[in-house]
N, C-alpha and C positions, 0 to 999 in steps of 0.2 A: 767338697764344693763338686758337683757333675762335671764331667769336662767338655759338657755340649753345653753346658747354659754359661751364660753370666750374671753375674746376680748385678745388677741397679738398685736406684731410691726409688724406683718402680717397681721392682720385682725382678722375679727370674726372665732372663732374654735369651731364648733359644741359641747355640750355635750359629753362623750363616749355614754350615751346612745341614745344621736342623730344621732350620728353617727351611733350605731348599726342598728336602724330603718331606716335610709336611704340603709344601705348595703343591708337588708333586703329584701327590696324593690326592689332594684335595681337587686336583683338573682327571680324577681316576674317571673310569665311563662307568664302575660299579657303585650302583646309587649309594648303597649300604657303607662302604669305604669312605666315600665323599660323606655324608652324615658323620660317620664315626670322627671323621677330621674334622669337621666342623663342630661337632660337641669340644673336641682339645682346644677347639682356635677358640673359643669361647666360652670361657670360663668363667662363674656366675652371671653368664647370659651377655657378657660386654665381650668385643671381639680384642683379640689381644693390642696392644699397641703400636707393637713392629710389624704389624700387618697394613699400616695404613700405608710405608711407601711404596708396596707394591700393586696398589690401585691402579698406577700404570705398571705393570710388569709388561714385559714385550707378547710374551704369552695370552693369546686372547682366550682361551680359558681361563686361567689362572687370574688374569686380568676379570675376568667378569666375574668371579666366583667371591672372590675378594673384595669387590665391590659391594655385592650382595647382601656381604655381613654389614659391612659400613653400612652400609643403604639402610640396611632393616635399623640398627641400630640409632642410625642417625632419625629416623623417623620415630623409633619410639620414644628419643630425647624429644622431640618437638611436639608430638601427640602430649609428654606430661608436662611441656614447658605452654601449650596451650591450656589445657585445663585449667592447670596452676593461676594462668592470669585470667579466665573464665570464675574461676572458685574468688577470685581475689578481688575482684570488681562487682559493682551492683549495676545497676539499670543506666551511669554513665562512663563511660571512661573512652580513653583516644580511639577510636574507628580505625584509624588506619594503622595502627601500632595492632590492633587487633588480627587488622586483615592481611597484615603480612604474616603475622604467626601463625595463621590458618595455612596459608599459601606454602609455608614451610614444611609445614603437616604432609604436603604431596609432593615437594619437593625439597628438602631439607639444604640440598646446595645453591638455591636460587639467591642469586647472589642481590640480595633487599637492599643493600646501598645503592647500587649501580641503577634499581629502578626507582628510588629518591629522589635520584638526582634527574634522572626524567621527567619526572614530577616538578624538580626546583626549574630545570630549563625549560620547560612549556610554559609554567607559572611568568616567568623572568621575560619569555619573546609575548605574553599577552600586557606584559602590566602598562609598556607605553600608548596602548589603544587605550584600558581599561582606564588610566589616569585622567586621559581623554574624556572621557565619555561623559556625556550630560544626564543619563537617567539608566535605569537598569535595561531599560533593553540593551542600551550601548556596551553598556559592558555583557551581557550574555553573546552578544555579536562578538565580541573579541576576544573570549574565551572559545566560541564555536567555530572561529575562523582560524584557530589554533589546532584546537582538537578534530574535530570535524574538516577542516578546511587542508592544514599543511600535515595534520599527523593522521589524517584518514581515519578516526576510532568510526567503528558504525556496530547496529546493531547485528547480530551474526541471525540473519532470519533464515540462511540455507540449512545450518544445521544448531540448531536456537540448541537443544538437548547435551549437545555435548558438554564433557563436564569440565575443561577446562575453563567453560565462558565464566565457571563460578571461581576464579583461583587469579587473582590482582596481576599476578608475574606474566599468566598466559595471555592476558586479556591486552597486558601492553606488547606484548612479544608480539599476537598475532591481527591488532589490531581492532578485534572482533568482541563480542560481548553480550550479553542481557541487562535488559533497563538495572537491575539493581547494582550490578560493576560495575557498568559505564556511571551510572549515578555516583557510585562512590568516588571513582578517577576524576569529576567536575567537582564533585565538593573536596577531592584534597588537591585539588590547583585550586583552587578558587581560596581553599585556606593560605593559602601562601599569600595571597593575594592578601587578607584581610575583608573576603568579600565572606557576606552573611548568608551563604547555600549551605541549606541544609536538605537532607531526603524527607520523601514524603511517602510513606508506603501503602500505597490503596493496594484492596484488593487484585491480584491478576495483574498488577503492572507498579511499576515505579518509575517518579519523580524528583526531579529536584525544586528548591523556592527556593527564589533569591527574592531579598523585601529588605527594604529600605522605606527611611523617611514619606518616599514619591511615591510607594505601592508597591507591588507583589507579582512576583514573576514567577509560570511556572513552567518548568523546563523537561522536555520530555530527550532523555539524553539517548534512547534507543534509538532513535528519529533523526539523530545529527543536530539534537538542541532546540529544535521545535517549541516552539512557544506556545502552550495552551491554555486555555481561559478558565477560571473555574466551574466554568459552567459546562464546555467540555467534560471536568473532570467528575462534575456530577452528574452527567449522560452516563457517563462508562459506568459512575457505580452506580448508576437506575437497573445497569443489567442486572447486579445483583440484586433485585428488591428489596435496597437497606431504605429504613424512613431517614427521613434529611437530615434530624439528627445526629444518625448514625455516619452518614455522609460528612457532614463537619466536622464528628470524629476523625473519620480516616483520613480528611487532608491536612491535619497536624502534622507537625515534626514527631517522625517515629525516631525514637531510644536507639542509641549506639545499640545496646544487650538485643532487643529488637528487630534488628537490622541486622544484624551477624548469625543470630537464630534462623533470620530466613534465608539469608542468604546460603547458611547449613544446611536447611532442609530441604530449601532446589536441588542440589546434589546430592542429598542423601535418596529423593524419590525414583531421581536417575539413574541410581546404582541398585535401586529396589526393584526396577522394573527393568532392568537387565541381570535379574541375579543374582550380582557380586558382593555375595555373602559378606568377603572382610571389608569392603569398605563400607557396606552400608553397618556393619559395627561399630567401626570406628567412626562414620558421623554421630549414628543412635547415641554414644555417650557423651559427644558436644551436646549433641540437643536436650538431652536430660538436664546435664547439669545446667543450660542456658535456660532450662524454663523452670526452675527454682525462683 
């Protein structure tokens, strides 16, 4: 056995001295040296397990480069998991699960359970008023008071085309979003309360719909939960020169698969306009799969 390697059940691990030597070279100013060391540290395309502990290395250069290796691998794993999820489901699936998997492709270390707990808390905060509500309008007011009142969510009119508006973890962090992500947020909180809220994928906009035995309410989450009449929605659709029959179809609930596809298409267009080839290709592969 080599004197500078220890054999474990996970394979050969460099000695502490060897690890330090490799890390020092990883911080070298010569790009060629760094690339050669990166190849040694990522056999078969995956970073060696012992590197994980050095994501908090005291040397900022070493710390940054080790994290680059792990972040790249984590994103690859998240990409694969997301693609497998999409390939394994048809038109209908758990949209919230899909949205969190999409968020992980951008930020693999996003604390999803913590974000889910926040949704739980907001549902619990709205529950007393929802239980006392006499109709859909009061139910919506109860949700609006929590999400757009106390929590301060609103449409991002200043930086509408910021990619972060398309990832739910960042929408929650920033309390800003675009119509489709804010509607998803609204649906996910409503679902925790057993409320029949669905997404309506209009062209150029996105709404939520609450419907019960008493009637129907269309909700504009981008504008603080403002109620929209069906007549107003049809007027908006009229700008697209659509026949009345098409308008009726476009005011029907959108499937989870088409909602997810539309969410990704939004951010894909942003990266295309920014000429970001890497992100554009990554998102394009999702769209190709979801279009099947």
